[in-house]
C-alpha positions in Angstrom: 98.4 80.7 138.3 98.3 77.9 140.8 101.1 77.5 143.3 100.8 74.4 145.4 103.1 73.2 148.2 105.8 70.7 147.7 104.2 68.2 150.1 100.8 68.5 148.3 102.4 67.7 144.9 104.3 64.8 146.3 101.2 63.4 147.9 99.4 63.6 144.5 102.3 61.8 142.9 102.1 59.1 145.5 98.3 58.7 145.0 98.9 58.4 141.2 101.7 55.9 141.8 99.5 53.8 144.1 96.8 53.8 141.4 99.3 52.8 138.7 100.7 50.0 140.9 97.3 48.8 142.0 95.4 48.6 138.7 98.2 47.9 136.3 99.4 44.3 136.1 103.1 44.9 136.3 105.8 42.3 135.8 109.2 42.8 137.3 110.6 44.0 134.0 107.9 46.7 133.9 108.0 47.5 137.7 111.6 48.8 137.6 110.9 51.4 134.9 107.7 52.4 136.6 109.5 53.1 139.9 112.3 55.0 138.0 109.6 57.1 136.3 107.9 57.9 139.6 111.3 58.7 141.1 112.1 61.1 138.2 108.7 62.9 138.7 109.4 63.2 142.4 113.0 64.4 141.8 111.7 67.0 139.2 109.2 68.3 141.8 111.7 68.5 144.6 114.4 70.2 142.5 111.9 72.3 140.6 113.2 70.9 137.3 110.3 70.4 134.9 112.2 68.3 132.2 113.0 65.6 134.7 109.4 65.5 135.9 108.0 65.3 132.3 110.5 62.6 131.3 109.4 60.6 134.3 105.8 61.2 133.3 106.5 59.8 129.8 108.2 56.7 131.3 105.3 56.1 133.6 102.8 56.5 130.8 104.6 54.1 128.5 104.9 51.5 131.2 101.2 51.9 132.2 100.1 51.6 128.6 102.2 48.4 128.2 100.9 46.8 131.4 97.2 47.2 130.9 95.6 44.6 128.6 92.3 46.0 127.3 90.5 43.3 125.3 87.0 44.6 125.4 85.7 47.8 126.9 82.3 46.1 127.5 83.6 44.5 130.7 83.3 46.4 133.9 86.7 45.4 135.3 88.5 46.5 132.1 86.6 49.8 132.2 87.5 50.3 135.9 91.2 49.5 135.1 91.2 51.9 132.2 89.8 54.8 134.3 91.6 54.1 137.6 94.8 52.7 136.1 95.3 55.0 133.2 93.1 58.1 133.0 93.2 59.3 136.7 96.9 58.7 137.4 97.8 60.1 134.0 95.9 63.3 134.7 97.4 63.6 138.2 100.9 63.0 137.1 100.7 65.3 134.2 99.3 68.1 136.4 102.1 67.6 138.9 104.9 67.3 136.3 103.9 70.4 134.5 103.6 72.5 137.7 107.0 71.3 139.0 108.8 74.6 138.5 107.8 77.5 140.8 109.9 80.3 139.4 108.0 83.2 137.9 109.8 83.1 134.5 108.9 79.4 133.8 105.6 79.1 135.6 102.8 77.5 133.6 99.4 78.9 133.8 97.0 76.1 134.8 94.0 76.4 132.6 91.1 74.7 134.4 88.9 74.8 131.3 91.5 73.0 129.1 92.2 70.4 131.9 88.6 69.8 132.6 87.7 69.4 128.9 90.6 67.0 128.4 89.6 65.0 131.4 85.9 65.0 130.3 86.9 63.8 126.9 88.9 60.9 128.4 85.9 60.0 130.6 83.6 60.1 127.6 85.9 57.8 125.6 86.1 55.4 128.5 82.4 55.1 129.2 81.1 55.3 125.6 81.3 51.6 124.9 79.8 50.3 128.2 76.9 52.8 128.0 76.2 51.9 124.4 76.3 48.2 125.2 73.9 48.8 128.1 71.5 50.7 126.0 71.7 48.2 123.2 71.1 45.3 125.6 67.9 47.0 126.8 66.4 47.1 123.3 68.1 43.9 121.9 69.0 41.6 124.7 70.2 38.8 122.4 72.8 41.1 120.8 74.8 41.7 124.0 76.8 38.5 123.5 77.7 39.2 119.9 79.3 42.7 120.2 82.6 42.4 118.3 85.8 44.4 118.6 85.0 46.1 115.3 81.7 47.3 116.8 83.5 48.7 119.8 86.0 50.5 117.6 83.2 51.9 115.5 81.4 53.2 118.6 84.7 54.8 119.8 85.3 56.4 116.4 81.8 58.0 116.5 82.4 59.3 120.0 85.8 60.7 119.0 84.2 62.4 115.9 81.5 64.0 118.0 83.9 65.1 120.7 86.2 66.7 118.1 83.3 68.5 116.6 82.2 69.8 120.0 85.7 70.8 121.1 86.6 72.6 117.8 83.3 74.4 117.3 83.8 78.2 117.0 82.9 80.1 120.1 80.2 82.8 119.9 82.5 85.6 121.0 85.1 84.7 118.3 82.4 84.7 115.6 81.2 88.1 116.9 84.8 89.4 116.8 85.2 88.2 113.2 81.9 89.9 112.2 83.0 93.1 113.8 86.3 93.1 112.0 84.6 92.5 108.6 82.2 95.5 109.2 
């Protein structure tokens, strides 16, 4: 179980808020809910009240998703905005919001394996299209200008299917346990 100091959690929330505010194109009508969501996450951390922190997290995620316009993942600036404006701050805020209560009866066990695999899947989804476009442009340089949105969606669906197969594969120790029970 991870117990971090209050100041460390607040610093992580401030870094996530700075990333949201830097890379998301917020109008005033979206800036107000974003600040309210960040305030709710900070309030939940200070008071040790997880529901307030999680509600603030959901508000921030909704505002960030509305403010980022992703037209094509083949562009570097859109890719950078998706990673630095959505994936990284989302991961940081989720980590802080879920660890906001420090009492023993409500403490959440932080699973580094689950967090790492979720973050790796997000990174894989984010870089799949730029990498495939780069590889395609090496072999077919004239095709780079004609990649459509449907082609990007198809690439993303293939990556999602492969990731789901990798994540849901049976582990060897569970297969051995099942074989031992059957014998």
